[in-house]
A tleap script that builds the chain and sets N, CA, C and O, in Angstrom:
source leaprc.protein.ff14SB
mol = sequence {
  NMET ASP ARG ASP GLY ALA CYS LYS VAL VAL
  LEU ASN GLY LEU GLY VAL THR PHE GLY VAL
  VAL GLY LEU ALA PHE LEU LEU ALA PRO ASP
  GLN VAL ILE ALA LEU LEU ASN TRP THR GLY
  ARG LEU LEU GLY SER PHE ALA GLU VAL PRO
  ALA SER GLU GLN ARG LEU TRP VAL SER LEU
  SER PHE ALA TYR MET SER VAL VAL THR ALA
  LEU ALA LEU LEU ALA ALA SER ASP PRO ARG
  ARG TYR LEU HIE LEU LEU PRO ILE LEU ALA
  LEU GLY LYS ILE THR SER SER LEU SER GLY
  LEU GLY PHE TYR LEU VAL SER ARG PRO ALA
  PHE ALA TYR LEU ALA THR PHE VAL VAL ASP
  GLY ALA ILE VAL LEU VAL VAL MET GLY CYS
  TYR LEU HIE PHE ARG GLN GLU VAL THR ALA
  VAL ALA CGLY
}
set mol.1.N position { 0.848 -1.177 0.000 }
set mol.1.CA position { 0.000 0.000 0.000 }
set mol.1.C position { 0.893 1.240 0.000 }
set mol.1.O position { 1.844 1.323 0.777 }
set mol.2.N position { 0.590 2.188 -0.859 }
set mol.2.CA position { 1.380 3.416 -0.918 }
set mol.2.C position { 0.956 4.373 0.199 }
set mol.2.O position { 0.001 4.113 0.932 }
set mol.3.N position { 1.681 5.477 0.310 }
set mol.3.CA position { 1.424 6.434 1.383 }
set mol.3.C position { 0.043 7.066 1.258 }
set mol.3.O position { -0.614 7.307 2.271 }
set mol.4.N position { -0.412 7.340 0.033 }
set mol.4.CA position { -1.766 7.886 -0.152 }
set mol.4.C position { -2.804 6.955 0.455 }
set mol.4.O position { -3.659 7.368 1.238 }
set mol.5.N position { -2.706 5.691 0.071 }
set mol.5.CA position { -3.658 4.702 0.571 }
set mol.5.C position { -3.577 4.543 2.077 }
set mol.5.O position { -4.599 4.416 2.753 }
set mol.6.N position { -2.358 4.550 2.600 }
set mol.6.CA position { -2.179 4.407 4.047 }
set mol.6.C position { -2.824 5.571 4.793 }
set mol.6.O position { -3.483 5.368 5.813 }
set mol.7.N position { -2.635 6.785 4.289 }
set mol.7.CA position { -3.244 7.949 4.940 }
set mol.7.C position { -4.766 7.873 4.892 }
set mol.7.O position { -5.436 8.193 5.874 }
set mol.8.N position { -5.307 7.455 3.768 }
set mol.8.CA position { -6.766 7.329 3.665 }
set mol.8.C position { -7.296 6.294 4.649 }
set mol.8.O position { -8.303 6.523 5.318 }
set mol.9.N position { -6.612 5.153 4.736 }
set mol.9.CA position { -7.031 4.102 5.670 }
set mol.9.C position { -6.948 4.609 7.111 }
set mol.9.O position { -7.864 4.390 7.904 }
set mol.10.N position { -5.854 5.281 7.442 }
set mol.10.CA position { -5.674 5.796 8.801 }
set mol.10.C position { -6.747 6.828 9.131 }
set mol.10.O position { -7.332 6.787 10.214 }
set mol.11.N position { -7.011 7.753 8.211 }
set mol.11.CA position { -8.022 8.778 8.473 }
set mol.11.C position { -9.412 8.168 8.610 }
set mol.11.O position { -10.192 8.589 9.464 }
set mol.12.N position { -9.726 7.183 7.779 }
set mol.12.CA position { -11.006 6.481 7.930 }
set mol.12.C position { -11.074 5.772 9.279 }
set mol.12.O position { -12.091 5.833 9.970 }
set mol.13.N position { -9.996 5.107 9.645 }
set mol.13.CA position { -9.953 4.414 10.934 }
set mol.13.C position { -10.120 5.368 12.102 }
set mol.13.O position { -10.836 5.077 13.060 }
set mol.14.N position { -9.450 6.513 12.013 }
set mol.14.CA position { -9.611 7.520 13.062 }
set mol.14.C position { -11.056 8.006 13.125 }
set mol.14.O position { -11.628 8.135 14.207 }
set mol.15.N position { -11.639 8.275 11.959 }
set mol.15.CA position { -13.020 8.753 11.929 }
set mol.15.C position { -13.984 7.778 12.579 }
set mol.15.O position { -14.831 8.175 13.380 }
set mol.16.N position { -13.857 6.507 12.238 }
set mol.16.CA position { -14.735 5.486 12.829 }
set mol.16.C position { -14.484 5.390 14.337 }
set mol.16.O position { -15.425 5.314 15.127 }
set mol.17.N position { -13.218 5.394 14.722 }
set mol.17.CA position { -12.879 5.312 16.144 }
set mol.17.C position { -13.427 6.505 16.914 }
set mol.17.O position { -13.998 6.340 17.992 }
set mol.18.N position { -13.257 7.704 16.368 }
set mol.18.CA position { -13.799 8.893 17.030 }
set mol.18.C position { -15.311 8.775 17.206 }
set mol.18.O position { -15.849 9.135 18.253 }
set mol.19.N position { -15.988 8.273 16.183 }
set mol.19.CA position { -17.437 8.117 16.266 }
set mol.19.C position { -17.846 7.141 17.353 }
set mol.19.O position { -18.765 7.415 18.124 }
set mol.20.N position { -17.171 6.008 17.418 }
set mol.20.CA position { -17.487 4.992 18.432 }
set mol.20.C position { -17.193 5.527 19.838 }
set mol.20.O position { -18.004 5.366 20.750 }
set mol.21.N position { -16.039 6.158 20.004 }
set mol.21.CA position { -15.680 6.704 21.315 }
set mol.21.C position { -16.641 7.824 21.706 }
set mol.21.O position { -17.037 7.923 22.868 }
set mol.22.N position { -17.015 8.660 20.756 }
set mol.22.CA position { -17.989 9.716 21.040 }
set mol.22.C position { -19.312 9.151 21.524 }
set mol.22.O position { -19.910 9.675 22.463 }
set mol.23.N position { -19.771 8.080 20.884 }
set mol.23.CA position { -21.006 7.427 21.339 }
set mol.23.C position { -20.833 6.842 22.740 }
set mol.23.O position { -21.750 6.910 23.558 }
set mol.24.N position { -19.673 6.273 23.016 }
set mol.24.CA position { -19.413 5.751 24.365 }
set mol.24.C position { -19.439 6.883 25.390 }
set mol.24.O position { -19.988 6.724 26.480 }
set mol.25.N position { -18.843 8.026 25.039 }
set mol.25.CA position { -18.883 9.183 25.940 }
set mol.25.C position { -20.324 9.594 26.226 }
set mol.25.O position { -20.664 9.935 27.359 }
set mol.26.N position { -21.165 9.562 25.200 }
set mol.26.CA position { -22.562 9.986 25.345 }
set mol.26.C position { -23.401 8.959 26.100 }
set mol.26.O position { -24.139 9.311 27.021 }
set mol.27.N position { -23.287 7.700 25.713 }
set mol.27.CA position { -24.196 6.672 26.217 }
set mol.27.C position { -23.732 6.007 27.511 }
set mol.27.O position { -24.550 5.476 28.263 }
set mol.28.N position { -22.440 6.032 27.771 }
set mol.28.CA position { -21.914 5.335 28.957 }
set mol.28.C position { -20.756 6.104 29.591 }
set mol.28.O position { -19.675 5.542 29.768 }
set mol.29.N position { -20.958 7.374 29.936 }
set mol.29.CA position { -19.829 8.167 30.444 }
set mol.29.C position { -19.232 7.618 31.737 }
set mol.29.O position { -18.014 7.640 31.913 }
set mol.30.N position { -20.071 7.131 32.634 }
set mol.30.CA position { -19.546 6.601 33.898 }
set mol.30.C position { -18.742 5.324 33.674 }
set mol.30.O position { -17.750 5.078 34.360 }
set mol.31.N position { -19.176 4.517 32.712 }
set mol.31.CA position { -18.459 3.282 32.409 }
set mol.31.C position { -17.115 3.575 31.736 }
set mol.31.O position { -16.141 2.853 31.953 }
set mol.32.N position { -17.062 4.626 30.926 }
set mol.32.CA position { -15.789 5.026 30.310 }
set mol.32.C position { -14.799 5.429 31.399 }
set mol.32.O position { -13.642 5.010 31.379 }
set mol.33.N position { -15.257 6.241 32.345 }
set mol.33.CA position { -14.392 6.655 33.456 }
set mol.33.C position { -13.960 5.437 34.273 }
set mol.33.O position { -12.792 5.314 34.643 }
set mol.34.N position { -14.903 4.540 34.550 }
set mol.34.CA position { -14.574 3.334 35.324 }
set mol.34.C position { -13.532 2.482 34.597 }
set mol.34.O position { -12.619 1.949 35.228 }
set mol.35.N position { -13.663 2.352 33.281 }
set mol.35.CA position { -12.699 1.575 32.499 }
set mol.35.C position { -11.313 2.217 32.536 }
set mol.35.O position { -10.307 1.524 32.689 }
set mol.36.N position { -11.262 3.533 32.396 }
set mol.36.CA position { -9.973 4.225 32.462 }
set mol.36.C position { -9.345 4.083 33.848 }
set mol.36.O position { -8.141 3.855 33.964 }
set mol.37.N position { -10.154 4.218 34.895 }
set mol.37.CA position { -9.635 4.044 36.257 }
set mol.37.C position { -9.145 2.617 36.483 }
set mol.37.O position { -8.102 2.410 37.104 }
set mol.38.N position { -9.887 1.637 35.984 }
set mol.38.CA position { -9.493 0.226 36.111 }
set mol.38.C position { -8.158 -0.018 35.404 }
set mol.38.O position { -7.276 -0.694 35.933 }
set mol.39.N position { -8.027 0.545 34.194 }
set mol.39.CA position { -6.776 0.391 33.439 }
set mol.39.C position { -5.617 1.030 34.194 }
set mol.39.O position { -4.518 0.476 34.236 }
set mol.40.N position { -5.861 2.187 34.787 }
set mol.40.CA position { -4.831 2.843 35.588 }
set mol.40.C position { -4.394 2.007 36.777 }
set mol.40.O position { -3.206 1.952 37.098 }
set mol.41.N position { -5.354 1.351 37.438 }
set mol.41.CA position { -5.013 0.459 38.559 }
set mol.41.C position { -4.206 -0.736 38.067 }
set mol.41.O position { -3.276 -1.190 38.733 }
set mol.42.N position { -4.572 -1.236 36.897 }
set mol.42.CA position { -3.880 -2.391 36.315 }
set mol.42.C position { -2.426 -2.058 35.970 }
set mol.42.O position { -1.531 -2.881 36.162 }
set mol.43.N position { -2.203 -0.860 35.466 }
set mol.43.CA position { -0.871 -0.464 34.996 }
set mol.43.C position { 0.018 0.139 36.076 }
set mol.43.O position { 1.235 0.210 35.906 }
set mol.44.N position { -0.566 0.568 37.170 }
set mol.44.CA position { 0.240 1.201 38.206 }
set mol.44.C position { -0.633 1.825 39.271 }
set mol.44.O position { -1.807 1.486 39.419 }
set mol.45.N position { -0.047 2.729 39.998 }
set mol.45.CA position { -0.776 3.371 41.096 }
set mol.45.C position { -1.200 4.784 40.698 }
set mol.45.O position { -0.790 5.766 41.317 }
set mol.46.N position { -2.015 4.868 39.670 }
set mol.46.CA position { -2.524 6.156 39.209 }
set mol.46.C position { -3.692 6.599 40.088 }
set mol.46.O position { -4.438 5.772 40.614 }
set mol.47.N position { -3.835 7.894 40.236 }
set mol.47.CA position { -5.023 8.438 40.894 }
set mol.47.C position { -6.234 8.155 40.007 }
set mol.47.O position { -6.094 7.924 38.806 }
set mol.48.N position { -7.409 8.175 40.603 }
set mol.48.CA position { -8.623 7.931 39.831 }
set mol.48.C position { -9.323 9.240 39.506 }
set mol.48.O position { -9.243 10.214 40.254 }
set mol.49.N position { -10.005 9.237 38.382 }
set mol.49.CA position { -10.853 10.366 38.001 }
set mol.49.C position { -12.234 10.064 38.576 }
set mol.49.O position { -12.789 9.000 38.303 }
set mol.50.N position { -12.798 10.972 39.363 }
set mol.50.CA position { -14.108 10.689 39.945 }
set mol.50.C position { -15.219 10.766 38.900 }
set mol.50.O position { -15.175 11.584 37.980 }
set mol.51.N position { -16.209 9.902 39.062 }
set mol.51.CA position { -17.401 9.992 38.214 }
set mol.51.C position { -18.139 11.277 38.585 }
set mol.51.O position { -17.977 11.796 39.689 }
set mol.52.N position { -18.934 11.776 37.674 }
set mol.52.CA position { -19.651 13.024 37.908 }
set mol.52.C position { -21.088 12.899 37.431 }
set mol.52.O position { -21.369 12.264 36.415 }
set mol.53.N position { -21.983 13.509 38.175 }
set mol.53.CA position { -23.379 13.541 37.748 }
set mol.53.C position { -23.630 14.679 36.771 }
set mol.53.O position { -24.689 14.734 36.145 }
set mol.54.N position { -22.678 15.580 36.633 }
set mol.54.CA position { -22.834 16.694 35.700 }
set mol.54.C position { -22.732 16.169 34.275 }
set mol.54.O position { -21.802 15.433 33.946 }
set mol.55.N position { -23.671 16.541 33.444 }
set mol.55.CA position { -23.707 16.019 32.080 }
set mol.55.C position { -23.395 17.072 31.020 }
set mol.55.O position { -23.414 16.770 29.827 }
set mol.56.N position { -23.108 18.299 31.439 }
set mol.56.CA position { -22.704 19.318 30.470 }
set mol.56.C position { -21.464 18.846 29.719 }
set mol.56.O position { -21.383 19.000 28.501 }
set mol.57.N position { -20.500 18.272 30.433 }
set mol.57.CA position { -19.250 17.824 29.825 }
set mol.57.C position { -19.478 16.658 28.886 }
set mol.57.O position { -18.762 16.504 27.896 }
set mol.58.N position { -20.462 15.843 29.186 }
set mol.58.CA position { -20.812 14.734 28.298 }
set mol.58.C position { -21.309 15.286 26.971 }
set mol.58.O position { -20.903 14.825 25.905 }
set mol.59.N position { -22.183 16.266 27.045 }
set mol.59.CA position { -22.715 16.887 25.832 }
set mol.59.C position { -21.604 17.531 25.007 }
set mol.59.O position { -21.548 17.368 23.788 }
set mol.60.N position { -20.727 18.260 25.681 }
set mol.60.CA position { -19.639 18.939 24.970 }
set mol.60.C position { -18.631 17.950 24.387 }
set mol.60.O position { -18.143 18.154 23.276 }
set mol.61.N position { -18.316 16.888 25.117 }
set mol.61.CA position { -17.360 15.908 24.582 }
set mol.61.C position { -17.958 15.152 23.403 }
set mol.61.O position { -17.247 14.824 22.454 }
set mol.62.N position { -19.255 14.872 23.453 }
set mol.62.CA position { -19.907 14.207 22.324 }
set mol.62.C position { -19.909 15.125 21.100 }
set mol.62.O position { -19.669 14.669 19.982 }
set mol.63.N position { -20.176 16.407 21.306 }
set mol.63.CA position { -20.148 17.359 20.190 }
set mol.63.C position { -18.749 17.422 19.577 }
set mol.63.O position { -18.609 17.401 18.355 }
set mol.64.N position { -17.721 17.500 20.412 }
set mol.64.CA position { -16.339 17.541 19.933 }
set mol.64.C position { -15.999 16.283 19.142 }
set mol.64.O position { -15.415 16.367 18.062 }
set mol.65.N position { -16.359 15.125 19.671 }
set mol.65.CA position { -16.056 13.873 18.980 }
set mol.65.C position { -16.820 13.774 17.660 }
set mol.65.O position { -16.322 13.181 16.703 }
set mol.66.N position { -18.009 14.343 17.598 }
set mol.66.CA position { -18.754 14.371 16.335 }
set mol.66.C position { -18.027 15.216 15.297 }
set mol.66.O position { -17.953 14.843 14.126 }
set mol.67.N position { -17.494 16.351 15.726 }
set mol.67.CA position { -16.769 17.234 14.801 }
set mol.67.C position { -15.491 16.562 14.300 }
set mol.67.O position { -15.218 16.588 13.100 }
set mol.68.N position { -14.698 15.959 15.202 }
set mol.68.CA position { -13.461 15.327 14.732 }
set mol.68.C position { -13.757 14.093 13.880 }
set mol.68.O position { -12.975 13.750 12.994 }
set mol.69.N position { -14.877 13.428 14.142 }
set mol.69.CA position { -15.299 12.316 13.279 }
set mol.69.C position { -15.542 12.820 11.868 }
set mol.69.O position { -15.046 12.245 10.899 }
set mol.70.N position { -16.311 13.898 11.758 }
set mol.70.CA position { -16.619 14.463 10.441 }
set mol.70.C position { -15.358 14.942 9.732 }
set mol.70.O position { -15.199 14.707 8.534 }
set mol.71.N position { -14.467 15.605 10.447 }
set mol.71.CA position { -13.222 16.088 9.838 }
set mol.71.C position { -12.395 14.930 9.288 }
set mol.71.O position { -11.911 14.990 8.158 }
set mol.72.N position { -12.236 13.882 10.081 }
set mol.72.CA position { -11.417 12.744 9.647 }
set mol.72.C position { -12.043 12.023 8.458 }
set mol.72.O position { -11.347 11.693 7.498 }
set mol.73.N position { -13.352 11.776 8.514 }
set mol.73.CA position { -14.002 11.042 7.422 }
set mol.73.C position { -14.051 11.859 6.140 }
set mol.73.O position { -13.863 11.317 5.050 }
set mol.74.N position { -14.299 13.146 6.261 }
set mol.74.CA position { -14.311 13.999 5.073 }
set mol.74.C position { -12.916 14.070 4.460 }
set mol.74.O position { -12.770 13.948 3.244 }
set mol.75.N position { -11.897 14.263 5.282 }
set mol.75.CA position { -10.520 14.307 4.772 }
set mol.75.C position { -10.136 12.980 4.129 }
set mol.75.O position { -9.442 12.970 3.113 }
set mol.76.N position { -10.570 11.871 4.699 }
set mol.76.CA position { -10.250 10.554 4.134 }
set mol.76.C position { -10.900 10.354 2.770 }
set mol.76.O position { -10.353 9.653 1.918 }
set mol.77.N position { -12.055 10.959 2.560 }
set mol.77.CA position { -12.770 10.761 1.294 }
set mol.77.C position { -12.027 11.367 0.110 }
set mol.77.O position { -12.109 10.845 -1.002 }
set mol.78.N position { -11.304 12.462 0.332 }
set mol.78.CA position { -10.528 13.115 -0.728 }
set mol.78.C position { -9.477 14.008 -0.066 }
set mol.78.O position { -9.688 15.213 0.072 }
set mol.79.N position { -8.350 13.425 0.344 }
set mol.79.CA position { -7.358 14.175 1.118 }
set mol.79.C position { -6.807 15.416 0.419 }
set mol.79.O position { -6.472 16.396 1.085 }
set mol.80.N position { -6.710 15.391 -0.886 }
set mol.80.CA position { -6.201 16.569 -1.588 }
set mol.80.C position { -7.221 17.709 -1.538 }
set mol.80.O position { -6.869 18.861 -1.285 }
set mol.81.N position { -8.447 17.381 -1.776 }
set mol.81.CA position { -9.513 18.395 -1.770 }
set mol.81.C position { -9.738 18.967 -0.372 }
set mol.81.O position { -9.971 20.166 -0.213 }
set mol.82.N position { -9.665 18.099 0.640 }
set mol.82.CA position { -9.959 18.520 2.011 }
set mol.82.C position { -8.697 18.640 2.865 }
set mol.82.O position { -8.744 18.489 4.085 }
set mol.83.N position { -7.587 18.909 2.217 }
set mol.83.CA position { -6.308 19.041 2.909 }
set mol.83.C position { -6.379 20.062 4.042 }
set mol.83.O position { -5.776 19.876 5.100 }
set mol.84.N position { -7.118 21.137 3.809 }
set mol.84.CA position { -7.221 22.217 4.796 }
set mol.84.C position { -7.896 21.778 6.102 }
set mol.84.O position { -7.795 22.482 7.107 }
set mol.85.N position { -8.580 20.631 6.107 }
set mol.85.CA position { -9.238 20.157 7.323 }
set mol.85.C position { -8.275 19.462 8.285 }
set mol.85.O position { -8.539 19.387 9.485 }
set mol.86.N position { -7.168 18.957 7.761 }
set mol.86.CA position { -6.253 18.193 8.611 }
set mol.86.C position { -5.613 19.036 9.720 }
set mol.86.O position { -5.527 18.554 10.849 }
set mol.87.N position { -5.157 20.273 9.459 }
set mol.87.CA position { -4.643 21.072 10.581 }
set mol.87.C position { -5.720 21.396 11.620 }
set mol.87.O position { -5.413 21.543 12.803 }
set mol.88.N position { -6.967 21.508 11.189 }
set mol.88.CA position { -8.053 21.760 12.142 }
set mol.88.C position { -8.250 20.539 13.036 }
set mol.88.O position { -8.426 20.669 14.247 }
set mol.89.N position { -8.219 19.359 12.432 }
set mol.89.CA position { -8.299 18.120 13.207 }
set mol.89.C position { -7.124 18.029 14.182 }
set mol.89.O position { -7.305 17.685 15.349 }
set mol.90.N position { -5.930 18.337 13.701 }
set mol.90.CA position { -4.741 18.299 14.561 }
set mol.90.C position { -4.850 19.319 15.695 }
set mol.90.O position { -4.421 19.042 16.815 }
set mol.91.N position { -5.415 20.488 15.418 }
set mol.91.CA position { -5.594 21.504 16.457 }
set mol.91.C position { -6.490 20.986 17.578 }
set mol.91.O position { -6.181 21.157 18.757 }
set mol.92.N position { -7.595 20.356 17.209 }
set mol.92.CA position { -8.476 19.791 18.228 }
set mol.92.C position { -7.770 18.753 19.074 }
set mol.92.O position { -7.934 18.716 20.293 }
set mol.93.N position { -6.986 17.912 18.427 }
set mol.93.CA position { -6.312 16.833 19.141 }
set mol.93.C position { -5.133 17.331 19.981 }
set mol.93.O position { -4.884 16.798 21.062 }
set mol.94.N position { -4.409 18.337 19.505 }
set mol.94.CA position { -3.301 18.839 20.330 }
set mol.94.C position { -3.847 19.600 21.535 }
set mol.94.O position { -3.245 19.587 22.609 }
set mol.95.N position { -4.981 20.258 21.353 }
set mol.95.CA position { -5.620 20.939 22.478 }
set mol.95.C position { -6.041 19.922 23.532 }
set mol.95.O position { -5.817 20.121 24.726 }
set mol.96.N position { -6.646 18.847 23.085 }
set mol.96.CA position { -7.050 17.776 23.992 }
set mol.96.C position { -5.831 17.148 24.671 }
set mol.96.O position { -5.839 16.915 25.880 }
set mol.97.N position { -4.800 16.879 23.898 }
set mol.97.CA position { -3.587 16.262 24.425 }
set mol.97.C position { -2.940 17.132 25.503 }
set mol.97.O position { -2.631 16.654 26.594 }
set mol.98.N position { -2.741 18.395 25.192 }
set mol.98.CA position { -2.057 19.279 26.138 }
set mol.98.C position { -2.898 19.566 27.375 }
set mol.98.O position { -2.359 19.717 28.472 }
set mol.99.N position { -4.218 19.643 27.205 }
set mol.99.CA position { -5.051 19.836 28.395 }
set mol.99.C position { -5.008 18.582 29.270 }
set mol.99.O position { -5.028 18.682 30.496 }
set mol.100.N position { -4.950 17.402 28.645 }
set mol.100.CA position { -4.787 16.172 29.424 }
set mol.100.C position { -3.501 16.193 30.230 }
set mol.100.O position { -3.491 15.817 31.402 }
set mol.101.N position { -2.414 16.634 29.603 }
set mol.101.CA position { -1.139 16.749 30.318 }
set mol.101.C position { -1.253 17.753 31.463 }
set mol.101.O position { -0.768 17.513 32.569 }
set mol.102.N position { -1.899 18.872 31.179 }
set mol.102.CA position { -2.080 19.887 32.222 }
set mol.102.C position { -2.857 19.357 33.415 }
set mol.102.O position { -2.469 19.582 34.561 }
set mol.103.N position { -3.954 18.655 33.151 }
set mol.103.CA position { -4.732 18.082 34.249 }
set mol.103.C position { -3.919 17.027 35.007 }
set mol.103.O position { -4.013 16.929 36.231 }
set mol.104.N position { -3.133 16.251 34.288 }
set mol.104.CA position { -2.291 15.233 34.922 }
set mol.104.C position { -1.290 15.889 35.875 }
set mol.104.O position { -1.078 15.405 36.987 }
set mol.105.N position { -0.681 16.982 35.441 }
set mol.105.CA position { 0.354 17.641 36.239 }
set mol.105.C position { -0.210 18.514 37.355 }
set mol.105.O position { 0.373 18.590 38.437 }
set mol.106.N position { -1.335 19.172 37.100 }
set mol.106.CA position { -1.843 20.171 38.042 }
set mol.106.C position { -2.985 19.644 38.914 }
set mol.106.O position { -3.057 19.966 40.100 }
set mol.107.N position { -3.862 18.849 38.341 }
set mol.107.CA position { -5.046 18.396 39.068 }
set mol.107.C position { -4.768 17.120 39.858 }
set mol.107.O position { -4.806 17.117 41.089 }
set mol.108.N position { -4.489 16.038 39.135 }
set mol.108.CA position { -4.179 14.751 39.772 }
set mol.108.C position { -3.518 13.844 38.744 }
set mol.108.O position { -3.850 13.909 37.561 }
set mol.109.N position { -2.587 12.999 39.180 }
set mol.109.CA position { -1.893 12.109 38.245 }
set mol.109.C position { -2.741 10.873 37.904 }
set mol.109.O position { -2.426 9.753 38.307 }
set mol.110.N position { -3.809 11.106 37.162 }
set mol.110.CA position { -4.743 10.039 36.794 }
set mol.110.C position { -4.388 9.471 35.426 }
set mol.110.O position { -3.961 10.197 34.528 }
set mol.111.N position { -4.569 8.170 35.284 }
set mol.111.CA position { -4.300 7.501 34.015 }
set mol.111.C position { -5.130 8.103 32.885 }
set mol.111.O position { -4.632 8.238 31.768 }
set mol.112.N position { -6.368 8.461 33.148 }
set mol.112.CA position { -7.237 9.024 32.107 }
set mol.112.C position { -6.604 10.270 31.485 }
set mol.112.O position { -6.660 10.453 30.269 }
set mol.113.N position { -6.011 11.114 32.306 }
set mol.113.CA position { -5.378 12.331 31.792 }
set mol.113.C position { -4.103 12.009 31.012 }
set mol.113.O position { -3.855 12.578 29.949 }
set mol.114.N position { -3.304 11.097 31.547 }
set mol.114.CA position { -2.072 10.708 30.862 }
set mol.114.C position { -2.387 10.030 29.529 }
set mol.114.O position { -1.722 10.291 28.527 }
set mol.115.N position { -3.390 9.168 29.517 }
set mol.115.CA position { -3.792 8.486 28.281 }
set mol.115.C position { -4.270 9.491 27.241 }
set mol.115.O position { -3.971 9.346 26.056 }
set mol.116.N position { -5.004 10.499 27.671 }
set mol.116.CA position { -5.459 11.540 26.747 }
set mol.116.C position { -4.266 12.249 26.123 }
set mol.116.O position { -4.240 12.490 24.916 }
set mol.117.N position { -3.282 12.582 26.948 }
set mol.117.CA position { -2.079 13.241 26.446 }
set mol.117.C position { -1.352 12.377 25.419 }
set mol.117.O position { -1.005 12.856 24.339 }
set mol.118.N position { -1.123 11.121 25.747 }
set mol.118.CA position { -0.342 10.232 24.884 }
set mol.118.C position { -1.100 9.885 23.603 }
set mol.118.O position { -0.550 10.009 22.509 }
set mol.119.N position { -2.339 9.457 23.726 }
set mol.119.CA position { -3.108 9.019 22.553 }
set mol.119.C position { -3.379 10.181 21.609 }
set mol.119.O position { -3.124 10.075 20.410 }
set mol.120.N position { -3.893 11.285 22.134 }
set mol.120.CA position { -4.199 12.404 21.247 }
set mol.120.C position { -2.935 13.045 20.691 }
set mol.120.O position { -2.940 13.550 19.568 }
set mol.121.N position { -1.851 13.030 21.464 }
set mol.121.CA position { -0.577 13.519 20.937 }
set mol.121.C position { -0.091 12.681 19.767 }
set mol.121.O position { 0.402 13.219 18.776 }
set mol.122.N position { -0.228 11.370 19.877 }
set mol.122.CA position { 0.151 10.482 18.769 }
set mol.122.C position { -0.732 10.725 17.548 }
set mol.122.O position { -0.253 10.691 16.415 }
set mol.123.N position { -2.004 10.968 17.778 }
set mol.123.CA position { -2.921 11.252 16.663 }
set mol.123.C position { -2.498 12.525 15.941 }
set mol.123.O position { -2.565 12.587 14.713 }
set mol.124.N position { -2.065 13.536 16.681 }
set mol.124.CA position { -1.579 14.778 16.054 }
set mol.124.C position { -0.426 14.471 15.108 }
set mol.124.O position { -0.399 14.970 13.984 }
set mol.125.N position { 0.519 13.660 15.549 }
set mol.125.CA position { 1.675 13.325 14.708 }
set mol.125.C position { 1.250 12.595 13.440 }
set mol.125.O position { 1.767 12.879 12.359 }
set mol.126.N position { 0.325 11.670 13.561 }
set mol.126.CA position { -0.156 10.913 12.397 }
set mol.126.C position { -0.895 11.832 11.429 }
set mol.126.O position { -0.642 11.801 10.225 }
set mol.127.N position { -1.801 12.642 11.950 }
set mol.127.CA position { -2.586 13.540 11.094 }
set mol.127.C position { -1.672 14.535 10.390 }
set mol.127.O position { -1.839 14.789 9.197 }
set mol.128.N position { -0.712 15.099 11.111 }
set mol.128.CA position { 0.190 16.061 10.481 }
set mol.128.C position { 1.135 15.378 9.497 }
set mol.128.O position { 1.552 15.995 8.517 }
set mol.129.N position { 1.478 14.124 9.741 }
set mol.129.CA position { 2.255 13.369 8.756 }
set mol.129.C position { 1.493 13.233 7.450 }
set mol.129.O position { 2.064 13.420 6.375 }
set mol.130.N position { 0.212 12.911 7.534 }
set mol.130.CA position { -0.627 12.828 6.325 }
set mol.130.C position { -0.747 14.200 5.669 }
set mol.130.O position { -0.667 14.323 4.447 }
set mol.131.N position { -0.938 15.227 6.489 }
set mol.131.CA position { -1.051 16.583 5.948 }
set mol.131.C position { 0.212 16.958 5.169 }
set mol.131.O position { 0.123 17.445 4.042 }
set mol.132.N position { 1.371 16.734 5.758 }
set mol.132.CA position { 2.626 17.098 5.092 }
set mol.132.C position { 2.831 16.295 3.813 }
set mol.132.O position { 3.337 16.826 2.824 }
set mol.133.N position { 2.447 15.028 3.822 }
set mol.133.CA position { 2.552 14.205 2.616 }
set mol.133.C position { 1.717 14.796 1.487 }
set mol.133.O position { 2.228 15.020 0.390 }
set mol.134.N position { 0.452 15.047 1.743 }
set mol.134.CA position { -0.429 15.552 0.690 }
set mol.134.C position { -0.118 17.003 0.333 }
set mol.134.O position { -0.285 17.402 -0.819 }
set mol.135.N position { 0.326 17.791 1.297 }
set mol.135.CA position { 0.675 19.185 1.019 }
set mol.135.C position { 1.878 19.263 0.089 }
set mol.135.O position { 1.912 20.096 -0.817 }
set mol.136.N position { 2.857 18.404 0.306 }
set mol.136.CA position { 4.027 18.353 -0.567 }
set mol.136.C position { 3.603 18.062 -1.999 }
set mol.136.O position { 4.076 18.688 -2.949 }
set mol.137.N position { 2.712 17.109 -2.127 }
set mol.137.CA position { 2.234 16.718 -3.449 }
set mol.137.C position { 1.443 17.848 -4.110 }
set mol.137.O position { 1.639 18.139 -5.290 }
set mol.138.N position { 0.555 18.478 -3.355 }
set mol.138.CA position { -0.259 19.571 -3.894 }
set mol.138.C position { 0.630 20.749 -4.265 }
set mol.138.O position { 0.417 21.381 -5.300 }
set mol.139.N position { 1.627 21.054 -3.433 }
set mol.139.CA position { 2.551 22.154 -3.710 }
set mol.139.C position { 3.377 21.864 -4.960 }
set mol.139.O position { 3.611 22.762 -5.769 }
set mol.140.N position { 3.817 20.625 -5.123 }
set mol.140.CA position { 4.616 20.249 -6.296 }
set mol.140.C position { 3.800 20.369 -7.578 }
set mol.140.O position { 4.316 20.819 -8.601 }
set mol.141.N position { 2.540 19.973 -7.533 }
set mol.141.CA position { 1.668 20.063 -8.712 }
set mol.141.C position { 1.376 21.516 -9.051 }
set mol.141.O position { 1.356 21.891 -10.224 }
set mol.142.N position { 1.149 22.340 -8.025 }
set mol.142.CA position { 0.824 23.751 -8.248 }
set mol.142.C position { 2.041 24.543 -8.713 }
set mol.142.O position { 1.906 25.515 -9.455 }
set mol.143.N position { 3.229 24.128 -8.276 }
set mol.143.CA position { 4.452 24.878 -8.564 }
set mol.143.C position { 4.984 24.550 -9.876 }
set mol.143.O position { 6.013 25.093 -10.278 }
savepdb mol mol.pdb
quit
């Protein structure tokens, strides 16, 4: 598989994953937190993130995951045409990643925060790798 195909597959995979995770955030927020806390206990002595009865954050996280789902799937459908969406997707993910790191360092050393930092940070690198690949190609054709 060439790099074009790999980027399309990765972006489609990210889009589907974002959609599934967004639905989990909406439909089972307490179970998501419990799973992250359980994983943290399994991997070490991480602090736990408390469950919350407040659902404003559930609504906002579902909205965010819906937007990144759409960005990834649209970009995957035609990466050259929708190249401009990839930095927007990366912006959302780096914001999430860095805020996760901030909460880990300032609030509590919880696995959920560290996982957010690591996973979303890795997604930024992958998305920007695809962006740079297609941007190089578009720039070469235009130049």
